[in-house]
Structures are given as structure tokens and as C-alpha cells.
N, C-alpha and C positions, 0 to 999 in steps of 0.2 A: 178410290178411297185410299188404298194402300200407297199409291203414288203420292198423294197429298200428305199422308202421315210421314212418309220418308222425307219429303221436302221440308216439313216442319221440324223434324229431327235435325236435318242438316242446318236449317236456319238457327236452331237453338245452339248448336255447336259453333256456328259462325259468329253468333253474338258473343258467346263466351270468349272465343279467340280474339275478337276485336276489343273487348273490354280488357283483356289481359295485355295486349299490345299497347293499347291506349294508356293503361296504368304504368307500364314499364317505360314507354318512350314518348308519349304525346301529351301527357297531363299538363306539362308546363309550356307546351308549344302554342303558337298563335291559333286563334279560333278557326281560321281558314283551313289549316292542316288537319284539325280535328274533324271538321265537317267533311273534308275529302276522304278521310279515313273511314268514317261511318256511312258515307253515301252509298257504297255498293250494297251493304247489308240492309240498309233502309229500302233500296230498290228491290232487293230480293224479298224482303218481308211483304212489301205492298203487292208484288207480283204473285206471290204464293197465296195471299189472302184473297185477291181477286180471282185467281184460278180456282180456289176452293169453293167459291160461291157461283162462279160463272160456268165452270166446266172447261173442257178442252178448248184451248185457244193457242194457236200456233205461235203467234207473236209473243205471248207471255211465256210459253214453253221455251222459246229461244232466249228470251231475256234471262230467265232463271238459270239456264245452263251456261250462258255467257258469264254471268256474275259468279257462278260456282267455279267455273273452270279458270277464269282469268283473275279472280280476286280471292275467293274463299279458299280454294285449294292452295295457291301460293302462300297465303297468310298462315295457313295451318302448317305448311312445311317449314316456313321460317320459324314459327313458334316452337315446333318440335326441335329444331336445331338449337334455338336459344335456351330452351329448358335443358337439353342435353348438355350444353355448355356449362350451365350452372352446376349440374350434377357431377360432371367430370372436371370442373374447375378450369375450363378452357372457354370461358364465356366469349371473349373477344374474337377468338379464332372461329368458333362454331357459329357465332352470330354472323360473321362475315360470309362464311360458307353458306349459311342458311339464306342470307340475302341474295347471293348469286344464284342459288338453286331456285328460289322463289321467283326471281326476275326471269330466269331461263324458262321455267315452267309457264309463267304468264305469257311470255313472248311466243312460246311454242303453241300454246293453246290459242292464242290470238291468230297465229298463222292458220291453224286448222279451221277456225271460225270464219276467217275472211277469204282465204284462198284454197285451203285443203280440199273442201267439198267440191271444188271445180277442177281439181287436178286429175283430169281424165287419163287413164292408162289402158293400154292393151296388154292383156296377159295371155300368152299362148300356153296351151296345155295339151300334151300328147297322152292319149289314153289307149292302152293296149287291151283289146278284148278278143280273146281267141275264138269266140263263137261268131265273130263278125263275118258276114258273107264276103268272099273275095272281091266281089264287084264294088263293095263299099269301103275297101281299103283306101285310106287317104281322105275319106269323107270329112268335110269341114263344117263345123257347127259354130255359129256365133250365139253365145248365150248372153242375154241382157236380163237384168232382174232389179226389182225394188227401185223403180224410178221415182216414185213419190213426187209426182209432178208439182204439187203445191210448193215444194222447196225451190223449184226453179221458175217460179212465177215472174221473177224479175231478171231472169237469165236465159232469154230465148236463144242466145248464141251457143250456150252449152248444148241445148237439144239439137240444134243444127249441126254442131260439131260431132255430137254423138252419132247421128244418122250417117253423116258423111264418113266418119271413121269406121263405123260398122260395115258399111257397104264396101269400103276400100279393102276390107279383109277378104273379099271375094268368097263368101261362105256358100256352101251348097244349101244350107238351111239356117234360118234364124229362129231361135226360141226365146220367148219371154216368160220368165217363171214367176210372175205375179207381183202385186202391189204397184200397179200402174199409177194409182192415185193414193192420197193419204186419207181424205175424209169424204170426198164426194165426186161424182162423175164430171161435174162442170170444170174441174181442174184440167181435164183432157181437151176441152173444146179449143183453146188457142193453139194446140199443138197437133191436132188431127192431120192437118195438111202435111206437115213436115214428117211426122211419124209414119204416115202412109207411104213415104218414099223409101222406107226400108225394103230392100229387094234381095231376093235369093232365088235360085232356080226352083227350089222346092217350097218357097214361100216363107211366111212368118206364122209360126204356131205359138199360141199363148194359153196361159191358164190364169186363174184368179188367185190373188193372195188375200190374207185376212183383212187388209185395209180396203180392198176393192168392194167389200160387202156393205160399205157405208155405215158400219156400226159405230164408228168413231166420230161421225160427222154431226151436223145439226139435226139429223133425223132420228137420233137414237131413241126418242120417246114414242116414235110412231112406226109400227111394223109396216104399215101400208106405204109410208113415204120411203122407208128403207128399201122395200121391194121395188118400188117404182124407180128409185135412183140406180139400183143394181141393174134393172132392165135397160136403163139408159146407157150405162157403161158397157153392157154387153153389145148393145146396138152400135155404139160408137166404135168399138173395136172391130166389129164385122164390117162397118162402113169404111174403115181404113184398109180393108183387105186382109186383116189378120184372121187366121183360122183359130177361133176360140174353142178349146177342148174342155168340155164340162163333163167329166166322167165318160169320155169318148176316146176313140183312137182313130188314127189315119195310117194308111199304108203308103210307103214310099218305095217305088220300084226303080231298079237299075238293071237294064238288060233283063235277065231271067230271075234276078234275085229281088227279094223284098224284105223290108224291115217295117216294124210298127212303131209309131210314135203315139204314146198314151198320155193323156192329160187328165188329172184328177182335180176336183175342187179342193179347197183348203181343208186340211185336217190339223188342228192346232193343239200343241201340248197344253196350252192354257185352257182349252175347252170352249173358247168363245165362238169359234166358227169350225164346226166339224161336219163337213158335207162330202168328204171323199167317199167314193164307192168304187174301190178298185176292182172287185169282181165284175161289176157292171161294165166298167171301162175296158175290161179284158175280154168281154163276150165277143166271140167271133175271131179272136186272135189265136192262130194255131200255137200249140205249146212249143213247137219246134222253131217258131219265128223269132228272129232277133228283136229284142224289145228295148225301147228307150222310154223312160217314164219322166214326165214333168210333174213335180210335186213341190209346191211353194215351200212348205215347212219340212225340213229334213227329218222331223220327228217321225213321219210316216215310214221312212225307210227302215229304221230299226224296229218300229212298232208293228209293221205289217208286211212290208215288201220282202224282207229277208226271211220271214217265217212262212209266207203263204204263196210265194210266186217264184218263178225263175227269171225275173226281169234282170237283164244283165247290167243295165246302166240307168242311173237316176240322176236327174238334174234338179237342184233345189236352190233356194236363196234364203230370204227371211232374216238371217242372223245379222247381216250388215258387218260382221266381225266387230260388233259393238262400236263401229266407227273409229276404232283405235287398234293398231296392230304394229308391233315391232318384232319382225321375224315370226316366230311361232307363239309370241306372247300377245294375248288379247283377253279382255274381260269376258269374252264369249266362252272361253274355256270353262268358266265356272257355272255357265248356264246350260250349255248344250253339249251333248256327247260328241256330236260332229258339228263344226261351226264354220269351217272354211277350207277349201281345197279338196283334194281327192282322198277318199276312204275306200277300203275294200274289206269285204267279209266273204271268204270263200271265193266263188266266181262272180259275185255281185259287187258292183262299184257304185259309189255315190260321189258326185261332184257338187260342191256348194260354192256359189258365187257370193262375193261380199257385196255385190250390188252397186247401185249408182247413187241413190238418194237416201232419204230418210225423213223422219219427223224433225230431226235436228240438223241444221246446216253446219255440220262440223265433221271433218274427217282428218285423221292423222295416221299415216301409215297404211290404213285400210282405204286407200284412194278409190274413188269411183272407177269401176273397171268394166271393160268389155272383155269377155272371156272368149278366146278363139280355141276351140277344141278340135283337134285332129284325131280321128279314129284310125287305129291300125290293128291289123289282125295279129301281127308278130312284132316283137321289139325290133327297132331299127339298128 
């Protein structure tokens, strides 16, 4: 409901902006130009109204954001420059600058919508953890997160490239930190064969993210259907050979040394899916053992991990870096205390992947990433 209210507020602002630009520049132009000018906001209005009555629809969601990013935002920027020009009596100059800025933003957003979400990158990360057993110095972990397979329904080549690139990193362990699907388990079916080809000496370990629980899909009105679809997704992951950790742990041994990989179910800041049971997941893990935690939402790290455990390293995803990042600038900074990259509090560290997919087929700067983490006991 809040999302729909926000969309209608954006629509209202977009209509006001279109009317102002039409009044200033298009009132005397040919009808065709006027129709083209108002067409995007009409498409936005129709899409929002349908979404309000129909509920979550991925296609409508993408249409809404495409119109907002490529048309509404550039028009608002142009209008801001034009109004500033009137105020400072530099109308012609600032209108020209505004037009260039608007066209640049529109083109940049178009790139993010068409190509950016398929611009796969490999991001190496060295993490120094003094408690690491000597035998695990140089241990390589590939982290994959937030695949949201529905987004890649028409891009099977991306999934094949993802698997091939991940395997080429020669990891010792592959971890997947949740949100394999966006709405329902059937999204995974076309890709089970290729994803089962992810290989590492210590296997593939995975956890569930908030979207994996089917609460955003067509079953939201039926608890029984939600539970059934969740069971299907769990079964599909295990059929691929992935070790799904649901408030469980696994030990990894090298020579005489041992570390524990702990996986918890989702614990969400929003409160929608709160199933993490860290004490249960830690049962049987010696206090002195080096521990790696997989937790989809980084919220759990500051909420519980740093207060109640001595877990040295946590891997999370979920934030997507809001699909937009320029250096350390991302809208995620206004939502999450920790949103991307490496964080440390005392002897405990958290690494957050910006992930691979999302509900919106758009990425700019926060490219879909394969994270290659190398653990070291001492700084090199």
C-alpha cells in the first residue's frame, strides 16, 4: 500500500511538471508533439492504476520505473534548471544546461535499463581475520547473492556466463546468500541444470532470502500454497547439490584445522520474514571455532551477531546497493547502516554483496557482481 501511495505522489508531481513544460513550450506546437510529450505520463498513470488493483506485477513494475527514470526524472531536472534561469535571469543559458543534463540522465538511465543489469563484473576482496586457522590462510570463497531469476527469464546466456565465470575463479567454497527467486519457485526450473554446474572443492552452501519465501508471489493469500512453494524451492536447491543451511551449520576441515559455516534463515528489518534462529544454528559449534555466518539481510549483524556471538565473519546481500552506485554514493546509504562492501566492529567483520539481480532490470554503477573473497590471517 505504501508503495502505491508513493507511486501516485510521483505521478502527481509528474503531471504538474508536464503541464508546466507544455504551457511554457508546447502549447502552440503541433498536436503530435503534444501527444508525445504527455504519452509517458499517461503510460505511468495507467500502469500505476492497474498495479493498485491487480497487485504485484513484474512487467508493470518495470514499466513504471522505466518511465520514471527515462522521462519523469529528466523532465523534472530540466524544469528545475528552467525555473532557476527565470529566478537568476539566465533563462536561455540555464534552459540549455537543463536540456543537456536531462538528455544525459535519460540516456544514462536507458543504458542501465537495457545493458547495465547484464554487465557482470568480478570483484576481488581480501579480508584479514587474525583468528583464521593457519591451514585456511588463502582460502577462497565466491559469494553470489540476490539472483532473482525472474529478471533473467529472457537472458539464459547471463546465467551460463555467471556459472562459468564463478567456476573460473577456482574457489574453495561457493556461498549463495539468498533471494534465488523473486516471487515463486518455478523461476528456478529452467536454470536448475546450469546452476547445478557451480563447483568448488567444499561445495555450494546456500541460505534463503526474504523473496525465497514466496510471500511476494501469487500465493500471498494462501498460507498453505506459500508453504508448499517454499518446500518446492528447498527441494530444488538440494536437487542441484546445494547445501541449504536453515538455521544449521557445517564444518569444513583442512588437515587438522576446522572452521564452521553457519546459515540462518531470513531476519528482516521490515519484519515481513523473521525466522533466523542464531542460537540454534550455533548449537554444537565450539566457542573457539572460527565461524563464518551466512545471513541474507545485514540487519541481523548489528541487531544480534555483534551483541550475542563471537562470529568473526558474516556474509550478507539483500541491499542491491539500490541498483545505483557511484563510488561510495548510493541511495542505500539512507536505508541501511551497512549496505555494501566490508564493515568492521571490533574483531567482527561483515561483507555485503551488491548482488546480481533484483525486481527491477536496472543497474548503474552497482553492476551485477561475483565476489571473490580471499581470507588471510595476516596483512600481506
